NULUMPA-456397 format. One line per 4 residues: number of its first residue (from 1); their letters; for each residue x, y, z of N, C-alpha, C. Coordinates in nm, 2 decimals, padded with zeros to 4 digits. Example, Ala and Ser with C-alpha at 12.3 -4.5 7.8 and 13.67 -1.06 7.14 Angstrom:
BEGIN
1	AS	01.32 -00.57 00.78 01.23 -00.45 00.78 01.32 -00.33 00.78 ~ 01.28 -00.22 00.71 01.37 -00.11 00.71 01.29 00.00 00.79;
end
This chain:
BEGIN
1	XXXX	08.91 07.26 09.54 09.05 07.31 09.55 09.14 07.20 09.50 ~ 09.23 07.24 09.41 09.33 07.14 09.35 09.44 07.11 09.45 ~ 09.53 07.02 09.41 09.64 06.98 09.49 09.74 07.10 09.50 ~ 09.80 07.11 09.62 09.90 07.22 09.65 10.04 07.16 09.65;
5	XXXX	10.13 07.26 09.66 10.27 07.22 09.67 10.30 07.14 09.80 ~ 10.22 07.17 09.91 10.23 07.09 10.03 10.19 06.94 10.00 ~ 10.09 06.92 09.92 10.05 06.78 09.89 10.16 06.71 09.82 ~ 10.23 06.78 09.72 10.33 06.72 09.64 10.45 06.69 09.74;
9	XXXX	10.49 06.78 09.83 10.60 06.76 09.92 10.57 06.64 10.01 ~ 10.44 06.63 10.06 10.41 06.52 10.15 10.41 06.38 10.07 ~ 10.36 06.38 09.95 10.37 06.25 09.88 10.51 06.21 09.84 ~ 10.59 06.31 09.80 10.73 06.28 09.76 10.83 06.27 09.88;
13	XXXX	10.77 06.30 10.00 10.86 06.29 10.13 10.98 06.38 10.12 ~ 10.95 06.51 10.07 11.06 06.61 10.06 11.01 06.74 10.12 ~ 11.09 06.84 10.13 11.05 06.97 10.17 10.98 07.05 10.06 ~ 10.91 07.15 10.10 10.84 07.24 10.00 10.95 07.31 09.92;
17	XXXX	11.06 07.35 09.98 11.17 07.41 09.90 11.22 07.32 09.79 ~ 11.23 07.19 09.82 11.28 07.10 09.72 11.18 07.09 09.60 ~ 11.05 07.09 09.64 10.95 07.09 09.53 10.96 07.21 09.44 ~ 10.98 07.33 09.51 11.00 07.45 09.44 11.12 07.45 09.35;
21	XXXX	11.23 07.39 09.40 11.35 07.38 09.32 11.33 07.29 09.20 ~ 11.26 07.18 09.21 11.24 07.09 09.10 11.15 07.17 08.99 ~ 11.05 07.24 09.04 10.96 07.31 08.95 11.04 07.41 08.87 ~ 11.13 07.48 08.94 11.21 07.58 08.87 11.33 07.53 08.80;
25	XXXX	11.35 07.40 08.80 11.46 07.33 08.73 11.60 07.38 08.78 ~ 11.61 07.39 08.91 11.74 07.43 08.97 11.84 07.31 08.97 ~ 11.97 07.33 08.95 12.06 07.22 08.96 12.09 07.17 09.10 ~ 12.18 07.08 09.12 12.22 07.03 09.25 12.10 06.96 09.32;
29	XXXX	12.02 06.89 09.25 11.91 06.81 09.31 11.94 06.67 09.26 ~ 11.94 06.58 09.36 11.96 06.44 09.33 11.86 06.38 09.23 ~ 11.91 06.30 09.14 11.82 06.25 09.03 11.70 06.17 09.09 ~ 11.72 06.09 09.19 11.61 06.01 09.25 11.51 06.10 09.32;
33	XXXX	11.56 06.21 09.39 11.47 06.30 09.46 11.39 06.38 09.35 ~ 11.45 06.42 09.25 11.38 06.50 09.14 11.27 06.41 09.08 ~ 11.31 06.28 09.06 11.21 06.19 09.00 11.09 06.17 09.09 ~ 11.11 06.16 09.22 11.00 06.14 09.31 10.91 06.26 09.31;
37	XXXX	10.97 06.38 09.30 10.88 06.50 09.30 10.80 06.50 09.17 ~ 10.87 06.47 09.06 10.80 06.47 08.93 10.69 06.37 08.92 ~ 10.71 06.25 08.98 10.61 06.15 08.99 10.49 06.19 09.07 ~ 10.52 06.26 09.18 10.41 06.31 09.27 10.33 06.42 09.20;
41	XXXX	10.40 06.50 09.13 10.33 06.61 09.05 10.24 06.55 08.95 ~ 10.29 06.44 08.88 10.21 06.38 08.77 10.09 06.31 08.83 ~ 10.11 06.23 08.95 10.00 06.16 09.01 09.89 06.25 09.06 ~ 09.93 06.36 09.12 09.83 06.46 09.18 09.77 06.55 09.08;
45	XXXX	09.84 06.57 08.96 09.79 06.66 08.86 09.82 06.81 08.91 ~ 09.93 06.83 08.98 09.95 06.96 09.04 10.00 07.06 08.93 ~ 09.94 07.18 08.93 09.98 07.29 08.84 10.02 07.41 08.93 ~ 10.14 07.47 08.90 10.18 07.59 08.98 10.08 07.70 08.96;
49	XXXX	10.05 07.77 09.07 09.96 07.88 09.06 10.04 08.01 09.04 ~ 10.04 08.05 08.91 10.13 08.16 08.88 10.08 08.29 08.93 ~ 09.95 08.31 08.95 09.89 08.43 09.01 09.94 08.44 09.16 ~ 09.93 08.33 09.23 09.97 08.34 09.37 10.12 08.36 09.38;
53	XXXX	10.20 08.30 09.29 10.34 08.33 09.29 10.37 08.48 09.27 ~ 10.30 08.53 09.17 10.32 08.67 09.15 10.28 08.76 09.26 ~ 10.18 08.73 09.34 10.14 08.81 09.45 10.24 08.80 09.56 ~ 10.29 08.67 09.58 10.40 08.65 09.69 10.52 08.73 09.65;
57	XXXX	10.56 08.72 09.53 10.68 08.80 09.48 10.66 08.95 09.50 ~ 10.53 08.99 09.47 10.50 09.13 09.48 10.52 09.18 09.62 ~ 10.47 09.10 09.72 10.49 09.13 09.86 10.64 09.15 09.90 ~ 10.72 09.06 09.84 10.86 09.07 09.87 10.92 09.20 09.81;
61	XXXX	10.87 09.24 09.69 10.91 09.36 09.63 10.87 09.48 09.71 ~ 10.76 09.48 09.78 10.71 09.59 09.86 10.81 09.61 09.98 ~ 10.85 09.49 10.04 10.95 09.50 10.14 11.08 09.57 10.09 ~ 11.12 09.54 09.97 11.23 09.60 09.91 11.21 09.75 09.90;
65	XXXX	11.10 09.79 09.86 11.07 09.94 09.85 11.08 10.00 09.99 ~ 11.03 09.94 10.09 11.03 09.99 10.23 11.18 10.00 10.28 ~ 11.26 09.90 10.25 11.40 09.90 10.30 11.48 10.00 10.22 ~ 11.45 10.01 10.09 11.52 10.12 10.01 11.49 10.25 10.06;
69	XXXX	11.36 10.28 10.10 11.32 10.41 10.15 11.40 10.43 10.29 ~ 11.40 10.33 10.37 11.47 10.34 10.50 11.61 10.37 10.48 ~ 11.68 10.30 10.39 11.82 10.32 10.36 11.85 10.46 10.31 ~ 11.77 10.51 10.22 11.79 10.64 10.16 11.77 10.75 10.27;
73	XXXX	11.66 10.73 10.35 11.64 10.82 10.46 11.75 10.82 10.56 ~ 11.80 10.71 10.60 11.91 10.70 10.70 12.04 10.77 10.65 ~ 12.07 10.75 10.52 12.19 10.80 10.46 12.18 10.95 10.43 ~ 12.06 10.99 10.37 12.05 11.13 10.32 11.94 11.21 10.37;
77	XXXX	11.86 11.16 10.47 11.75 11.24 10.52 11.62 11.21 10.45 ~ 11.51 11.27 10.50 11.38 11.24 10.45 11.36 11.26 10.30 ~ 11.42 11.37 10.25 11.40 11.40 10.11 11.47 11.29 10.02 ~ 11.59 11.25 10.06 11.66 11.15 09.98 11.59 11.02 09.99;
81	XXXX	11.53 10.98 10.11 11.46 10.86 10.12 11.33 10.86 10.04 ~ 11.26 10.97 10.03 11.14 10.98 09.95 11.18 10.96 09.80 ~ 11.28 11.03 09.76 11.33 11.03 09.62 11.37 10.89 09.58 ~ 11.44 10.82 09.67 11.49 10.68 09.64 11.36 10.59 09.63;
85	XXXX	11.27 10.61 09.72 11.14 10.52 09.71 11.07 10.55 09.58 ~ 11.05 10.67 09.54 10.98 10.70 09.42 11.05 10.65 09.30 ~ 11.18 10.67 09.29 11.26 10.63 09.18 11.26 10.48 09.16 ~ 11.26 10.40 09.27 11.25 10.26 09.26 11.11 10.21 09.23;
89	XXXX	11.01 10.27 09.29 10.87 10.23 09.26 10.83 10.26 09.12 ~ 10.89 10.37 09.06 10.85 10.41 08.93 10.95 10.35 08.82 ~ 11.04 10.26 08.87 11.13 10.20 08.77 11.06 10.08 08.71 ~ 11.02 10.08 08.58 10.94 09.97 08.53 11.02 09.84 08.54;
93	XXXX	11.15 09.84 08.52 11.22 09.71 08.53 11.21 09.64 08.66 ~ 11.23 09.72 08.77 11.22 09.66 08.90 11.08 09.63 08.94 ~ 10.98 09.72 08.91 10.84 09.70 08.94 10.79 09.57 08.87 ~ 10.83 09.55 08.74 10.78 09.44 08.67 10.83 09.31 08.73;
97	XXXX	10.96 09.31 08.76 11.02 09.18 08.82 10.96 09.15 08.96 ~ 10.91 09.25 09.03 10.85 09.22 09.16 10.74 09.12 09.15 ~ 10.67 09.11 09.04 10.55 09.02 09.02 10.58 08.90 08.94 ~ 10.69 08.89 08.87 10.71 08.78 08.78 10.84 08.71 08.79;
101	XXXX	10.93 08.75 08.89 11.06 08.69 08.90 11.08 08.64 09.04 ~ 11.05 08.51 09.06 11.06 08.46 09.20 11.20 08.43 09.25 ~ 11.30 08.46 09.17 11.44 08.43 09.21 11.52 08.56 09.23 ~ 11.52 08.64 09.12 11.61 08.76 09.12 11.55 08.87 09.20;
105	XXXX	11.41 08.89 09.21 11.35 08.99 09.29 11.38 08.97 09.44 ~ 11.35 08.85 09.49 11.39 08.83 09.63 11.53 08.85 09.66 ~ 11.62 08.81 09.57 11.76 08.83 09.59 11.80 08.98 09.60 ~ 11.73 09.06 09.51 11.75 09.21 09.51 11.71 09.27 09.65;
109	XXXX	11.60 09.22 09.70 11.55 09.26 09.83 11.64 09.22 09.94 ~ 11.69 09.10 09.94 11.79 09.05 10.04 11.91 09.13 10.04 ~ 11.96 09.17 09.92 12.09 09.24 09.91 12.07 09.38 09.97 ~ 11.96 09.45 09.95 11.94 09.58 10.00 11.92 09.58 10.15;
113	XXXX	11.87 09.47 10.21 11.86 09.45 10.35 12.00 09.44 10.41 ~ 12.09 09.36 10.34 12.23 09.35 10.38 12.30 09.48 10.38 ~ 12.28 09.56 10.27 12.34 09.69 10.26 12.30 09.78 10.37 ~ 12.17 09.78 10.40 12.12 09.85 10.52 12.20 09.81 10.65;
117	XXXX	12.22 09.68 10.67 12.29 09.64 10.78 12.43 09.69 10.78 ~ 12.50 09.69 10.67 12.64 09.73 10.66 12.65 09.88 10.68 ~ 12.55 09.96 10.63 12.55 10.10 10.66 12.53 10.13 10.81 ~ 12.44 10.06 10.87 12.43 10.07 11.02 12.56 10.04 11.09;
121	XXXX	12.62 09.93 11.04 12.75 09.89 11.10 12.85 10.00 11.10 ~ 12.86 10.06 10.98 12.96 10.17 10.97 12.92 10.29 11.06 ~ 12.80 10.32 11.07 12.75 10.43 11.16 12.78 10.40 11.31 ~ 12.77 10.27 11.35 12.78 10.24 11.49 12.92 10.18 11.53;
125	XXXX	13.00 10.17 11.43 13.14 10.11 11.46 13.21 10.19 11.57 ~ 13.27 10.12 11.67 13.30 09.98 11.68 13.20 09.91 11.78 ~ 13.08 09.96 11.80 12.99 09.90 11.89 12.85 09.89 11.83 ~ 12.84 09.79 11.74 12.71 09.77 11.67 12.60 09.73 11.76;
129	XXXX	12.48 09.78 11.74 12.37 09.74 11.83 12.32 09.60 11.79 ~ 12.24 09.54 11.88 12.19 09.40 11.85 12.10 09.41 11.73 ~ 12.03 09.52 11.70 11.94 09.53 11.58 12.03 09.52 11.46 ~ 12.14 09.60 11.46 12.23 09.60 11.34 12.29 09.46 11.32;
133	XXXX	12.33 09.39 11.42 12.38 09.26 11.41 12.28 09.16 11.35 ~ 12.15 09.18 11.39 12.05 09.09 11.34 12.02 09.13 11.19 ~ 12.02 09.25 11.15 12.00 09.29 11.01 12.11 09.24 10.92 ~ 12.24 09.25 10.97 12.35 09.20 10.89 12.33 09.05 10.87;
137	XXXX	12.30 08.97 10.98 12.28 08.83 10.96 12.17 08.79 10.88 ~ 12.06 08.87 10.89 11.94 08.84 10.81 11.97 08.86 10.66 ~ 12.03 08.98 10.63 12.06 09.01 10.49 12.16 08.91 10.43 ~ 12.26 08.87 10.51 12.36 08.78 10.46 12.30 08.64 10.43;
141	XXXX	12.22 08.59 10.53 12.16 08.46 10.51 12.06 08.45 10.40 ~ 11.98 08.55 10.38 11.88 08.55 10.28 11.95 08.57 10.14 ~ 12.04 08.66 10.13 12.10 08.69 10.00 12.18 08.57 09.95 ~ 12.27 08.51 10.03 12.35 08.40 09.99 12.25 08.28 09.97;
145	XXXX	12.15 08.27 10.05 12.05 08.16 10.03 11.98 08.17 09.90 ~ 11.95 08.29 09.85 11.89 08.31 09.72 11.98 08.28 09.61 ~ 12.10 08.34 09.62 12.20 08.33 09.51 12.34 08.34 09.57 ~ 12.43 08.25 09.54 12.56 08.25 09.59 12.63 08.38 09.56;
149	XXXX	12.58 08.45 09.46 12.64 08.58 09.43 12.63 08.68 09.54 ~ 12.55 08.65 09.64 12.54 08.74 09.76 12.67 08.76 09.83 ~ 12.76 08.67 09.80 12.90 08.69 09.86 12.97 08.82 09.81 ~ 12.91 08.88 09.71 12.97 09.01 09.66 12.97 09.11 09.77;
153	XXXX	12.87 09.10 09.86 12.86 09.20 09.97 12.99 09.20 10.05 ~ 13.06 09.09 10.06 13.19 09.09 10.13 13.29 09.19 10.07 ~ 13.28 09.19 09.94 13.37 09.29 09.87 13.33 09.43 09.90 ~ 13.20 09.46 09.90 13.15 09.59 09.93 13.20 09.63 10.07;
157	XXXX	13.19 09.54 10.17 13.23 09.57 10.31 13.38 09.59 10.32 ~ 13.45 09.50 10.26 13.60 09.51 10.28 13.65 09.63 10.21 ~ 13.61 09.66 10.09 13.66 09.78 10.02 13.60 09.91 10.08 ~ 13.47 09.90 10.12 13.40 10.02 10.17 13.45 10.06 10.30;
161	XXXX	13.49 09.97 10.39 13.54 10.01 10.52 13.68 10.06 10.53 ~ 13.75 10.06 10.41 13.89 10.10 10.41 13.90 10.25 10.46 ~ 13.82 10.35 10.42 13.84 10.48 10.48 13.82 10.48 10.63 ~ 13.72 10.41 10.68 13.70 10.41 10.83 13.81 10.34 10.90;
165	XXXX	13.87 10.23 10.85 13.98 10.16 10.91 14.10 10.24 10.91 ~ 14.13 10.32 10.80 14.24 10.40 10.80 14.23 10.51 10.90 ~ 14.12 10.57 10.91 14.09 10.67 11.02 14.11 10.61 11.16 ~ 14.07 10.49 11.18 14.09 10.43 11.31 14.24 10.41 11.33;
169	XXXX	14.31 10.37 11.24 14.46 10.35 11.25 14.53 10.48 11.29 ~ 14.48 10.59 11.22 14.55 10.72 11.25 14.51 10.78 11.38 ~ 14.39 10.76 11.43 14.34 10.82 11.55 14.36 10.73 11.67 ~ 14.35 10.60 11.66 14.36 10.51 11.77 14.49 10.44 11.78;
173	XXXX	14.57 10.44 11.67 14.69 10.36 11.67 14.67 10.22 11.63 ~ 14.77 10.15 11.58 14.75 10.02 11.52 14.70 09.92 11.62 ~ 14.75 09.92 11.74 14.71 09.82 11.84 14.56 09.83 11.88 ~ 14.52 09.96 11.91 14.39 09.98 11.95 14.29 09.96 11.84;
177	XXXX	14.33 10.00 11.72 14.25 09.98 11.60 14.22 09.84 11.57 ~ 14.33 09.75 11.59 14.31 09.61 11.57 14.22 09.55 11.67 ~ 14.23 09.60 11.80 14.15 09.55 11.91 14.00 09.58 11.88 ~ 13.98 09.71 11.84 13.84 09.75 11.81 13.78 09.67 11.69;
181	XXXX	13.86 09.64 11.59 13.81 09.56 11.48 13.78 09.42 11.52 ~ 13.87 09.36 11.60 13.85 09.22 11.65 13.72 09.22 11.73 ~ 13.69 09.33 11.81 13.57 09.33 11.89 13.45 09.33 11.80 ~ 13.45 09.41 11.69 13.34 09.41 11.60 13.31 09.27 11.54;
185	XXXX	13.42 09.21 11.50 13.41 09.07 11.44 13.34 08.98 11.54 ~ 13.39 08.99 11.67 13.34 08.90 11.77 13.19 08.92 11.80 ~ 13.15 09.05 11.81 13.01 09.07 11.84 12.92 09.04 11.72 ~ 12.98 09.04 11.60 12.90 09.00 11.48 12.87 08.85 11.47;
189	XXXX	12.95 08.77 11.54 12.94 08.62 11.53 12.80 08.57 11.55 ~ 12.73 08.61 11.65 12.59 08.56 11.66 12.50 08.59 11.54 ~ 12.52 08.71 11.49 12.44 08.74 11.37 12.48 08.66 11.25 ~ 12.61 08.63 11.23 12.66 08.55 11.12 12.61 08.40 11.14;
193	XXXX	12.61 08.35 11.26 12.56 08.22 11.29 12.41 08.21 11.25 ~ 12.33 08.32 11.29 12.19 08.32 11.25 12.18 08.33 11.10 ~ 12.26 08.40 11.03 12.26 08.41 10.89 12.29 08.28 10.82 ~ 12.38 08.20 10.88 12.42 08.07 10.83 12.30 07.97 10.84;
197	XXXX	12.23 07.98 10.95 12.12 07.89 10.97 12.00 07.93 10.88 ~ 11.99 08.06 10.86 11.88 08.11 10.77 11.92 08.07 10.62 ~ 12.04 08.08 10.59 12.08 08.03 10.45 12.05 07.89 10.43 ~ 12.07 07.81 10.54 12.03 07.66 10.53 11.88 07.64 10.52;
201	XXXX	11.80 07.73 10.58 11.66 07.72 10.56 11.61 07.75 10.42 ~ 11.67 07.85 10.36 11.64 07.89 10.23 11.70 07.80 10.12 ~ 11.82 07.75 10.15 11.90 07.67 10.06 11.96 07.55 10.13 ~ 11.88 07.45 10.16 11.93 07.34 10.25 12.06 07.28 10.20;
205	XXXX	12.08 07.26 10.07 12.20 07.20 10.02 12.32 07.27 10.06 ~ 12.31 07.40 10.09 12.43 07.48 10.12 12.50 07.44 10.25 ~ 12.42 07.38 10.35 12.48 07.35 10.48 12.49 07.19 10.50 ~ 12.47 07.12 10.39 12.49 06.97 10.41 12.64 06.94 10.42;
209	XXXX	12.72 07.02 10.35 12.86 07.01 10.37 12.92 07.15 10.37 ~ 13.03 07.17 10.46 13.08 07.30 10.47 13.13 07.37 10.34 ~ 13.17 07.28 10.25 13.23 07.34 10.12 13.13 07.36 10.01 ~ 13.00 07.33 10.04 12.90 07.34 09.93 12.88 07.48 09.87;
213	XXXX	12.88 07.58 09.95 12.87 07.72 09.89 12.98 07.75 09.80 ~ 13.10 07.71 09.84 13.22 07.73 09.75 13.22 07.64 09.63 ~ 13.16 07.52 09.64 13.14 07.44 09.53 13.04 07.50 09.43 ~ 12.94 07.55 09.48 12.84 07.62 09.40 12.89 07.74 09.33;
217	XXXX	12.98 07.82 09.40 13.04 07.93 09.34 13.13 07.89 09.22 ~ 13.20 07.78 09.24 13.29 07.74 09.13 13.20 07.69 09.01 ~ 13.10 07.61 09.05 13.01 07.56 08.94 12.94 07.66 08.86 ~ 12.89 07.77 08.92 12.82 07.87 08.85 12.91 07.97 08.79;
221	XXXX	13.04 07.97 08.82 13.13 08.06 08.76 13.16 08.03 08.61 ~ 13.12 07.91 08.57 13.14 07.86 08.43 13.00 07.83 08.37 ~ 12.99 07.87 08.25 12.86 07.85 08.18 12.85 07.70 08.15 ~ 12.74 07.63 08.20 12.73 07.49 08.20 12.62 07.44 08.10;
225	XXXX	12.55 07.53 08.04 12.45 07.49 07.95 12.50 07.49 07.80 ~ 12.42 07.43 07.71 12.45 07.43 07.57 12.42 07.57 07.52 ~ 12.52 07.64 07.46 12.51 07.78 07.42 12.39 07.80 07.32 ~ 12.33 07.91 07.33 12.22 07.95 07.23 12.25 08.09 07.19;
229	XXXX	12.17 08.14 07.10 12.19 08.28 07.05 12.07 08.37 07.09 ~ 12.10 08.49 07.12 12.00 08.59 07.15 12.03 08.72 07.07 ~ 11.92 08.79 07.04 11.94 08.92 06.96 11.99 09.03 07.04 ~ 12.10 09.09 06.99 12.16 09.21 07.06 12.22 09.30 06.95;
233	XXXX	12.19 09.42 06.95 12.24 09.52 06.86 12.22 09.48 06.71 ~ 12.10 09.43 06.69 12.07 09.39 06.55 12.13 09.26 06.50 ~ 12.19 09.18 06.58 12.25 09.06 06.54 12.22 08.95 06.64 ~ 12.22 08.82 06.59 12.22 08.71 06.68 12.36 08.68 06.74;
237	XXXX	12.37 08.68 06.87 12.50 08.66 06.93 12.49 08.54 07.03 ~ 12.59 08.46 07.03 12.59 08.35 07.12 12.61 08.40 07.27 ~ 12.53 08.35 07.36 12.53 08.42 07.50 12.67 08.42 07.56 ~ 12.76 08.32 07.54 12.89 08.33 07.60 12.98 08.43 07.54;
241	XXXX	12.93 08.49 07.42 13.02 08.58 07.35 12.96 08.72 07.34 ~ 12.86 08.75 07.44 12.81 08.88 07.44 12.92 08.99 07.46 ~ 12.91 09.10 07.39 13.01 09.21 07.41 13.00 09.27 07.54 ~ 13.11 09.34 07.58 13.11 09.41 07.71 13.00 09.52 07.72;
245	XXXX	12.96 09.57 07.60 12.86 09.67 07.60 12.71 09.62 07.63 ~ 12.69 09.49 07.64 12.56 09.44 07.66 12.49 09.50 07.78 ~ 12.54 09.49 07.90 12.48 09.54 08.02 12.46 09.70 08.02 ~ 12.57 09.77 07.99 12.55 09.92 07.98 12.45 09.96 07.89;
249	XXXX	12.44 09.90 07.77 12.34 09.94 07.67 12.20 09.91 07.72 ~ 12.18 09.79 07.78 12.04 09.75 07.82 12.00 09.84 07.95 ~ 12.09 09.86 08.04 12.06 09.95 08.15 12.03 10.09 08.10 ~ 12.10 10.14 08.00 12.07 10.28 07.95 11.94 10.28 07.88;
253	XXXX	11.90 10.17 07.82 11.77 10.17 07.75 11.65 10.15 07.84 ~ 11.67 10.07 07.95 11.56 10.03 08.03 11.54 10.11 08.16 ~ 11.64 10.18 08.21 11.62 10.26 08.33 11.57 10.40 08.29 ~ 11.49 10.46 08.37 11.44 10.60 08.34 11.56 10.70 08.33;
257	XXXX	11.54 10.79 08.24 11.65 10.89 08.22 11.68 10.97 08.35 ~ 11.58 11.00 08.42 11.60 11.08 08.54 11.68 11.00 08.65 ~ 11.66 10.87 08.65 11.73 10.78 08.74 11.88 10.78 08.70 ~ 11.90 10.76 08.57 12.04 10.76 08.52 12.12 10.89 08.55;
261	XXXX	12.05 11.00 08.52 12.12 11.13 08.55 12.15 11.15 08.69 ~ 12.05 11.12 08.78 12.08 11.14 08.92 12.18 11.04 08.98 ~ 12.18 10.91 08.92 12.28 10.82 08.96 12.42 10.86 08.92 ~ 12.44 10.92 08.80 12.57 10.97 08.76 12.61 11.08 08.86;
265	XXXX	12.52 11.17 08.90 12.55 11.27 08.99 12.59 11.22 09.13 ~ 12.52 11.11 09.17 12.55 11.05 09.30 12.69 10.99 09.30 ~ 12.73 10.92 09.19 12.86 10.86 09.18 12.97 10.97 09.18 ~ 12.95 11.08 09.10 13.04 11.19 09.11 13.05 11.25 09.25;
269	XXXX	12.94 11.26 09.32 12.94 11.31 09.45 13.02 11.22 09.55 ~ 13.01 11.09 09.52 13.09 11.00 09.61 13.24 11.02 09.59 ~ 13.28 11.03 09.47 13.43 11.05 09.44 13.47 11.19 09.49 ~ 13.39 11.29 09.49 13.42 11.42 09.54 13.44 11.41 09.70;
273	XXXX	13.35 11.34 09.76 13.35 11.32 09.90 13.48 11.24 09.94 ~ 13.51 11.14 09.87 13.63 11.06 09.90 13.76 11.14 09.89 ~ 13.76 11.24 09.81 13.88 11.33 09.79 13.89 11.44 09.89 ~ 13.79 11.46 09.97 13.79 11.58 10.06 13.82 11.54 10.20;
277	XXXX	13.92 11.61 10.26 13.96 11.57 10.39 13.86 11.61 10.50 ~ 13.77 11.70 10.47 13.67 11.74 10.57 13.55 11.65 10.58 ~ 13.54 11.55 10.50 13.43 11.46 10.50 13.46 11.35 10.60 ~ 13.38 11.32 10.70 13.40 11.22 10.80 13.43 11.08 10.74;
281	XXXX	13.52 11.00 10.80 13.55 10.87 10.74 13.43 10.78 10.73 ~ 13.34 10.79 10.83 13.22 10.70 10.83 13.13 10.74 10.71 ~ 13.12 10.87 10.68 13.05 10.91 10.56 13.11 10.86 10.43 ~ 13.24 10.86 10.42 13.31 10.81 10.31 13.29 10.66 10.29;
285	XXXX	13.29 10.59 10.40 13.27 10.44 10.40 13.13 10.41 10.35 ~ 13.03 10.48 10.40 12.89 10.46 10.35 12.87 10.49 10.21 ~ 12.92 10.60 10.16 12.91 10.64 10.02 12.98 10.54 09.93 ~ 13.10 10.50 09.97 13.18 10.40 09.89 13.10 10.27 09.88;
289	XXXX	13.05 10.22 09.99 12.97 10.09 09.99 12.85 10.10 09.89 ~ 12.78 10.21 09.90 12.66 10.23 09.81 12.71 10.23 09.67 ~ 12.81 10.30 09.64 12.86 10.31 09.50 12.91 10.18 09.45 ~ 12.98 10.10 09.53 13.02 09.97 09.49 12.90 09.88 09.47;
293	XXXX	12.81 09.88 09.56 12.69 09.80 09.54 12.61 09.83 09.41 ~ 12.61 09.96 09.37 12.54 10.00 09.25 12.62 09.97 09.12 ~ 12.75 09.96 09.13 12.83 09.96 09.00 12.92 09.84 08.99 ~ 12.98 09.79 09.10 13.08 09.69 09.09 13.04 09.56 09.02;
297	XXXX	12.91 09.51 09.04 12.87 09.39 08.97 12.87 09.41 08.82 ~ 12.83 09.53 08.77 12.83 09.56 08.63 12.97 09.57 08.58 ~ 13.06 09.63 08.65 13.20 09.64 08.61 13.27 09.51 08.60 ~ 13.24 09.42 08.69 13.30 09.29 08.69 13.25 09.21 08.57;
301	XXXX	13.12 09.22 08.54 13.06 09.15 08.42 13.12 09.21 08.29 ~ 13.14 09.34 08.29 13.20 09.40 08.17 13.34 09.36 08.14 ~ 13.42 09.34 08.25 13.56 09.29 08.24 13.57 09.14 08.22 ~ 13.50 09.06 08.30 13.51 08.92 08.29 13.43 08.86 08.17;
305	XXXX	13.32 08.93 08.13 13.24 08.89 08.02 13.19 08.75 08.03 ~ 13.11 08.72 08.13 13.05 08.59 08.15 12.94 08.57 08.04 ~ 12.87 08.46 08.04 12.76 08.44 07.96 12.65 08.53 08.01 ~ 12.59 08.61 07.92 12.49 08.71 07.95 12.36 08.68 07.86;
309	XXXX	12.25 08.68 07.93 12.12 08.65 07.85 12.00 08.70 07.93 ~ 11.89 08.70 07.87 11.76 08.74 07.93 11.77 08.88 07.98 ~ 11.83 08.97 07.91 11.84 09.11 07.95 11.91 09.13 08.08 ~ 11.86 09.22 08.17 11.93 09.25 08.29 11.87 09.19 08.41;
313	XXXX	11.79 09.09 08.39 11.71 09.03 08.51 11.81 08.98 08.61 ~ 11.93 08.93 08.58 12.02 08.88 08.68 12.09 08.99 08.76 ~ 12.07 09.11 08.71 12.14 09.23 08.77 12.04 09.33 08.83 ~ 11.92 09.29 08.85 11.82 09.39 08.91 11.86 09.42 09.05;
317	XXXX	11.95 09.34 09.12 11.98 09.37 09.26 12.07 09.50 09.27 ~ 12.12 09.55 09.16 12.19 09.68 09.17 12.10 09.80 09.16 ~ 11.97 09.78 09.12 11.88 09.89 09.11 11.85 09.96 09.24 ~ 11.82 09.89 09.35 11.79 09.96 09.47 11.90 10.05 09.52;
321	XXXX	12.03 10.00 09.52 12.14 10.10 09.56 12.16 10.21 09.46 ~ 12.13 10.18 09.34 12.13 10.29 09.24 12.03 10.40 09.27 ~ 11.91 10.36 09.31 11.81 10.46 09.35 11.84 10.54 09.48 ~ 11.91 10.47 09.57 11.96 10.54 09.69 12.06 10.64 09.66;
325	XXXX	12.16 10.61 09.57 12.26 10.71 09.53 12.19 10.82 09.46 ~ 12.09 10.79 09.37 12.02 10.89 09.30 11.94 10.98 09.39 ~ 11.88 10.92 09.49 11.80 11.00 09.59 11.90 11.09 09.67 ~ 12.02 11.05 09.70 12.11 11.13 09.77 12.15 11.25 09.68;
329	XXXX	12.17 11.23 09.55 12.20 11.34 09.46 12.09 11.43 09.45 ~ 11.96 11.38 09.45 11.85 11.47 09.45 11.84 11.56 09.57 ~ 11.87 11.50 09.69 11.88 11.58 09.81 11.99 11.68 09.81 ~ 12.10 11.64 09.76 12.21 11.74 09.75 12.17 11.86 09.66;
333	XXX	12.11 11.83 09.55 12.07 11.93 09.45 11.98 12.03 09.52 ~ 11.88 11.99 09.59 11.78 12.08 09.65 11.84 12.15 09.78 ~ 11.93 12.09 09.84 11.99 12.15 09.96 12.11 12.24 09.93;
end
């Protein structure tokens, strides 16, 4: 049996996560630490086991399938849950990344866990259960620990809870609505503390200083590498200059047509529900959060036009909520 990542970590006197970060060439690693790891790799003759990595990533993807099924079932019933599961499992883009993308696939799974927690929070507001608090903390810690982009979920929550908070204001009055909201924030604190510690376990650098996550957000908001060109629409285009149509075109080409059609129906159904007075505010909040999770990152990228490359791998985290919306539309159509 050859040397393992544990052997490299022991020789370099670092954590296994640091060894993994060096192997994957992540930034924010001290030069002397990186050199110690590289020296240990060279001395031991360590070679990453790509097959094992693929199997581990695949197990994470299976968790994503299970959580997506549970989310679809919770929001739309057994039929919607089954449809969401099948649409995600049969989506070649997501299925492929399950086995070969050790960064973006776990992030996608973490984000759908967080969305499940937010949906449960909307259902149980203003008295979330301990399980819901745990799921919110788990999803938040894992998602931000994987990628600082996990902070997008805060936008989903703030915007998504608007219908519910408005209803609270109308029925409970401003004072009582504010009291109930403060109570929810208070009871969520243990889960958020758990999420913070979990983020530090996944991404140790993030908790070394309180401002590190914000520093990372600022750092990654600008393209820091030497630009290169990739083929798009029959021409070589510099990655910082990709047109706004890059993501919509690739999503339209790579996602199954049935998923795209049902997703469109789900988005239309959300806007119809938001405009109807007879739809409960909790239902509006849940549908709005799902729609934002499935579409907002793409809209932001189309408007801000950051550097885009390697296809849609950085955006596969929107596919699970897309399949949940599509599953809902399938359920609506049959019922």
